[in-house]
N, C-alpha and C positions, 0 to 999 in steps of 0.2 A: 622598435620605436615607431614604426610606420603607423601603428594604431593611434599614436599621439598627433598625427599630422606633422607635416614637415617635409624636408627634402634631403637629399644626399649632399654632403659638403665637399666631396672630391678629395684629392690627394694633396698632401702638403709635406714636404721634406721627409719622406719615408713613412708617412702615416696616412691613413684614410679616415676622413671625418664622415662617419656613417649617417649622422642625423643632425640637421639644422632645424630649429623650431619654426613652425609655421608663423609667418609674420616677420621673420628676420628679413632685413633689407635685401633687395635684389642686386645692389651694387656691391660686388665682391672684388676686393683688392688684395694682392700679396706684397709683402714687404720683407726686406732683410735688413737687420740692424745689429748693433753690438752695444753692450753696456757692461762695464766692469768685467771684461774678458769673457763674457758669456754671449754667444751669438743667438740671435732670434730669427726664426723663419715664421712670419705672422700672416695670418689670413683674417681679413676684417669684413664683416657683413654690415652694410650701411643702408639707410633709407633717406630719401629727401624729406626735409621738414621745412617749415616756413622760412627759417633764417639760414638754411644751408643743408648740412647732412648730420645725421645722428648715428653713432655706432650702436648696433644691436648686439653683436657678438664678435668676440675675438678669440682666436686660437693661436697659441704660440708654441713652437718646438724650440726648446732651449738646449743649447750644447755648450759645455764648458767643463774644464777640469775641476772646478771648485764645487760642482753639483755632485757630491759623492753620496749624500744621504738625504732622506726626506726633510730632516731638520735643516740641512744646509740649503735646500731648495727653498724652504720657508723663510730662512734668514735672508737669502738673496732677494726673493720677491718682496719682503718687507722693505728692504732698502730700495728696491726698484720703485715700489708704490709709495715710498716715503711714509711708511707706517712704523709704529713701534711694535715689534714682534711680540713683546710680552702682553700688549693690549689687543692683539689681533685674534678675536675669537674664532677658532677653527675647530671643526669636528672631523673625525675620520669617516671616510666612505670606502666601501669595498669595491675592488676591481677584481676581475677574474685572475689577474696576475699580481695581486697584492693589495695595497691600501694606499689611498691618497688623502688629502686634506681639503676641506671645503668650508666656505663661509662667505656670506654677503654676495652671492652671485659668482663666486670664483671656485674653481676646483682645479687642483694640480696634483701631480704625482711624479715620482722618480721612476723612469722606465728601467734604467740601469745607471750605474755610476757614470756621470758625464752627459746624461740625456734625461730630460724632463719635459712634460707637457703641462701647459697652463691654459685654462678655459675661463673666459669671463663673459657674463651676460649682463645686459642692461636690466637691472632690477625694477626699474620704472616701467619696463615693457613686458618682462617675463618673470615668472615665479623664480626665486633664487634656486629652486631645485632643478631648473632647466640646465644649469651648468653641470650638474651631475649626470643628467640624461645625455648631454653632448659628450661629456668625458667618457661615459660608459660606451658610447658608440665608436670611439676612436680606437683603431687597431694599427699596430705597426705592420707595415708591408713586408713581405718576404724579401730577403736580400737576393738580388738576381743579377 
């Protein structure tokens, strides 16, 4: 990914974000939250704009018993984003360790039952494919 320009995104809750697109904001913040019995470890890249800050990129590590299949991750995220799952156009994308779903600047996959990763890019700033590039750079860290 280095040939695309960008930088390393660091470690987040057991994962390494290997590539952040060039132009993603320099203000990086980590958050922990929970929604519907799923915990989120989130990293957000923001930049200053005229009226405050704008989020360029978000990476969420999701942990919860209800996340047992990719379809269940999709249903959970549809609810979280307040979308109609049936109307959410997603396509498969390949990962070395399986398959994920992508659409509209978002890419997510089930790492294993109970653990998923979700990447969202600002499609006004980056090509929607950037979410797949970021997702493809994310690796689970060895347990140690």
